[in-house]
C-alpha positions as CSV (number, residue, x, y, z in Angstrom):
1,M,121.6,134.1,126.5
2,K,119.8,137.1,126.3
3,N,120.7,137.6,122.4
4,F,119.7,133.9,121.8
5,L,116.5,134.6,123.2
6,D,116.4,138.0,121.5
7,S,117.4,135.9,117.9
8,K,115.1,134.0,115.1
9,W,117.1,130.5,116.1
10,I,114.7,130.7,119.1
11,F,112.1,129.5,116.6
12,V,113.8,127.6,114.2
13,I,115.5,125.4,115.6
14,P,112.2,123.8,117.2
15,S,110.5,124.0,113.6
16,F,113.4,122.0,112.3
17,V,113.1,119.5,115.0
18,M,109.1,119.3,114.2
19,L,109.8,119.2,110.4
20,G,112.5,116.3,110.9
21,L,109.9,114.3,112.7
22,F,107.5,114.7,109.7
23,L,110.5,114.3,106.7
24,L,112.3,111.5,107.9
25,P,109.9,109.0,108.0
26,F,108.5,109.2,104.5
27,L,112.5,109.6,103.4
28,A,113.1,106.6,105.3
29,I,110.2,104.6,103.2
30,F,111.5,106.0,99.9
31,V,115.2,105.5,100.1
32,R,114.4,101.4,101.8
33,S,111.8,100.9,98.7
34,I,113.6,102.5,95.7
35,N,115.9,99.6,94.4
36,A,116.0,97.2,91.1
37,E,112.9,95.1,92.4
38,F,110.8,98.0,93.3
39,F,108.8,97.4,89.8
40,D,108.5,93.9,90.6
41,F,106.7,94.5,93.9
42,A,104.9,97.4,92.8
43,F,103.2,95.2,89.8
44,S,103.3,92.1,91.7
45,S,99.4,90.0,91.7
46,Q,98.9,91.3,95.5
47,A,99.7,94.9,94.7
48,L,97.7,95.5,91.8
49,S,94.6,93.1,93.0
50,A,94.4,95.5,96.7
51,L,95.0,98.7,94.4
52,K,92.3,97.6,91.9
53,L,90.1,97.2,95.2
54,S,91.0,100.4,97.1
55,L,90.2,102.6,94.1
56,L,87.1,101.1,93.4
57,T,85.6,101.3,97.0
58,S,87.4,104.6,97.7
59,T,85.6,105.8,94.8
60,I,82.5,104.3,95.6
61,T,82.7,105.9,98.8
62,T,83.2,109.2,97.6
63,V,80.4,109.1,95.3
64,C,78.0,107.8,97.9
65,A,79.2,110.6,100.5
66,I,78.3,112.9,97.7
67,L,75.2,111.8,97.0
68,F,73.6,111.0,100.5
69,G,76.1,114.0,102.2
70,T,75.5,117.2,99.9
71,P,72.0,116.7,100.7
72,L,72.7,116.7,104.6
73,A,75.4,119.4,104.7
74,Y,72.6,121.8,103.2
75,L,70.2,120.9,105.9
76,L,72.5,121.9,108.3
77,A,73.9,124.9,107.0
78,N,71.0,126.7,106.3
79,W,67.6,125.2,108.1
80,K,67.3,125.6,111.9
81,F,65.8,122.8,114.1
82,K,66.3,121.3,117.3
83,F,68.5,119.3,118.5
84,K,71.1,120.5,115.4
85,S,74.3,120.7,117.6
86,W,73.9,117.4,118.5
87,I,73.1,116.3,115.0
88,E,76.7,117.9,114.4
89,L,78.5,116.6,117.0
90,L,77.4,113.0,115.6
91,I,78.5,113.6,112.3
92,D,82.0,114.9,113.2
93,L,82.5,112.2,116.2
94,P,84.0,109.3,113.5
95,I,86.7,111.9,112.7
96,V,87.9,111.6,116.1
97,L,87.3,108.1,117.4
98,P,89.8,105.8,117.0
99,P,89.2,103.5,113.7
100,S,89.4,100.4,116.1
101,V,86.6,101.6,117.8
102,A,84.4,102.6,114.5
103,G,85.2,99.1,113.1
104,L,83.7,97.7,116.6
105,A,80.7,99.4,116.6
106,L,79.6,98.6,112.9
107,L,80.4,94.8,114.0
108,I,78.3,95.1,117.0
109,A,75.5,96.7,115.1
110,F,75.6,94.9,111.3
111,G,77.4,92.0,112.2
112,R,75.9,88.5,112.1
113,R,74.8,88.3,115.6
114,G,74.8,92.0,116.1
115,L,72.1,94.1,117.2
116,F,70.4,94.7,113.5
117,G,72.0,91.4,112.3
118,S,69.2,88.9,112.5
119,T,67.5,91.3,110.6
120,L,69.6,91.7,107.6
121,N,70.2,88.0,108.0
122,A,66.7,87.4,107.5
123,L,66.5,89.8,104.7
124,G,69.4,87.8,103.3
125,I,72.1,90.5,103.4
126,S,75.3,89.6,104.8
127,L,77.8,92.4,105.2
128,P,80.7,91.9,107.9
129,F,83.8,90.5,105.6
130,T,82.1,91.5,102.2
131,T,83.5,94.3,99.9
132,A,80.2,96.2,101.0
133,A,81.4,95.9,104.5
134,V,84.9,97.8,103.3
135,I,82.7,100.6,102.1
136,L,80.5,100.8,105.1
137,A,83.6,101.2,107.0
138,Q,85.4,104.1,104.4
139,M,82.2,105.7,104.7
140,F,81.6,105.8,108.3
141,V,84.8,107.0,109.1
142,A,85.9,109.4,105.7
143,A,82.0,111.0,104.9
144,P,82.2,113.1,107.8
145,L,85.5,115.4,106.3
146,Y,82.9,115.8,103.0
147,I,80.1,116.8,105.3
148,R,81.6,119.1,107.4
149,S,83.7,120.7,103.9
150,A,80.6,120.8,102.0
151,R,78.8,122.7,105.3
152,V,81.3,125.1,105.8
153,G,80.9,126.0,101.8
154,F,77.5,126.5,102.1
155,L,77.8,128.8,105.1
156,G,80.0,130.9,103.5
157,I,77.4,131.6,100.6
158,D,76.3,134.8,100.8
159,K,72.5,135.1,102.1
160,Q,71.4,138.1,99.6
161,L,71.9,135.6,96.7
162,E,69.5,133.0,98.1
163,E,66.9,136.3,98.8
164,A,67.4,137.3,95.2
165,A,66.6,133.9,94.1
166,N,63.7,133.6,95.7
167,V,62.4,137.1,94.5
168,E,62.7,135.9,90.7
169,G,60.9,132.8,91.5
170,A,63.0,130.1,91.9
171,N,61.8,126.8,93.5
172,R,63.7,125.1,96.4
173,W,65.8,122.6,93.7
174,Q,66.2,125.3,91.4
175,L,67.9,127.5,94.1
176,F,70.3,124.8,95.4
177,R,71.1,123.3,92.0
178,E,71.5,126.8,89.7
179,V,72.6,129.2,93.0
180,M,74.4,126.9,95.6
181,L,76.1,124.2,94.3
182,P,78.1,126.3,91.7
183,L,78.8,128.7,94.9
184,A,79.7,125.9,97.3
185,G,81.9,124.1,94.6
186,R,85.2,124.5,95.8
187,A,84.4,123.7,99.2
188,L,82.4,120.1,98.0
189,F,85.6,119.1,95.7
190,S,87.7,119.9,98.5
191,G,86.0,117.7,100.8
192,A,85.7,115.2,97.9
193,I,89.0,114.9,97.8
194,L,89.8,115.0,101.1
195,T,87.1,111.9,101.6
196,W,88.5,110.3,99.0
197,T,92.1,110.2,99.9
198,R,90.8,108.9,103.9
199,A,89.1,106.1,102.4
200,L,92.1,105.1,100.4
201,G,93.5,104.8,103.6
202,E,91.4,103.7,106.0
203,F,92.5,100.4,107.9
204,G,91.3,100.1,111.6
205,A,87.5,100.0,110.7
206,T,88.3,98.3,107.7
207,I,90.4,95.1,109.5
208,L,87.6,94.7,112.4
209,F,84.6,94.9,110.3
210,A,85.8,93.4,106.7
211,G,89.1,91.4,107.6
212,N,91.6,91.1,105.3
213,L,90.6,88.5,102.6
214,E,92.8,89.1,99.0
215,G,90.9,89.9,96.2
216,V,87.5,90.8,98.7
217,T,88.3,93.2,101.3
218,Q,92.1,93.2,101.3
219,T,92.8,97.4,100.6
220,M,96.1,98.8,100.2
221,P,96.5,99.1,104.2
222,M,95.4,95.5,104.6
223,A,98.5,94.8,102.0
224,I,100.8,96.7,103.4
225,Y,100.0,95.2,106.9
226,L,100.0,91.9,105.7
227,G,103.8,92.5,103.5
228,F,105.2,93.5,106.7
229,E,104.8,90.2,107.9
230,R,105.0,88.4,104.6
231,N,106.8,90.5,102.1
232,L,108.5,93.6,103.2
233,G,109.1,94.9,99.9
234,V,105.5,94.7,98.9
235,A,104.4,96.6,101.5
236,L,107.2,99.3,101.1
237,A,105.8,99.6,97.4
238,L,102.5,100.1,98.1
239,S,103.6,102.4,100.9
240,V,105.7,104.8,98.0
241,V,102.4,104.4,95.8
242,L,99.8,105.8,98.7
243,V,102.1,108.5,99.9
244,V,102.8,109.6,96.2
245,V,99.1,109.2,96.0
246,S,98.4,111.5,99.1
247,I,101.0,113.9,98.0
248,F,99.1,114.5,94.7
249,L,95.9,114.7,96.1
250,L,96.5,117.4,98.7
251,A,98.3,119.6,96.5
252,L,95.6,119.5,94.3
253,T,93.1,120.3,97.3
254,R,95.4,123.4,98.2
255,W,95.4,124.3,94.5
256,V,91.7,124.2,94.7
257,E,90.7,126.3,98.0
258,K,93.5,129.0,96.7
259,P,91.2,131.6,95.5
260,D,93.6,133.2,93.0
261,H,94.1,130.1,91.1
262,D,91.7,130.7,88.1
């Protein structure tokens, strides 16, 4: 017993158990899905429709997160103001909330009978069960990942560089565009990838707020959920596609974050 406690196996065995928990489910998906009918399922009309919608909505979500999240992240990293910590908590909250709570919150806020539903209806805007609702749900749960990554990137910039730019007469926009953005580029790109990946896999908030309408709100996770009940082959094929895309994007993120990858 003493020799065992002094050996490396006390760390190796629990590690293999944990790794097995991560590896075996993915292995099972690949083993069950790779067969003669895989490409028929993967290129079926339902699968292609869900894939196109997922790529479209997740890309729009990421672009919106960059456009609106970058200024917010810069503000949080460089400005000091009252209730800043509470704002940071509010932004991080969707990351830890159950997706079902996020979807319910969006529905209660922007649904037809929601808190702001009557105002939106008066303006001729109806969000629930539309493609816009898919994007809004993805933004709610995925954009905080970009804002957090961008904020860390801006915080990591040496303040002396900012002071030197000010001495050279750079205005606030020039400082942001020519100094801060290039230096925080890796963090911004990494955050964008994480946001796109999270949006691509979003399910819980979307199904409550946007529903599961083929060609309108049925993204890949929705098609997998529906395929589990109607056509398991489609569900497995789409699952493999999502796993492969996620592996590629995570590997790209790791490569970008390496300081010596140039």
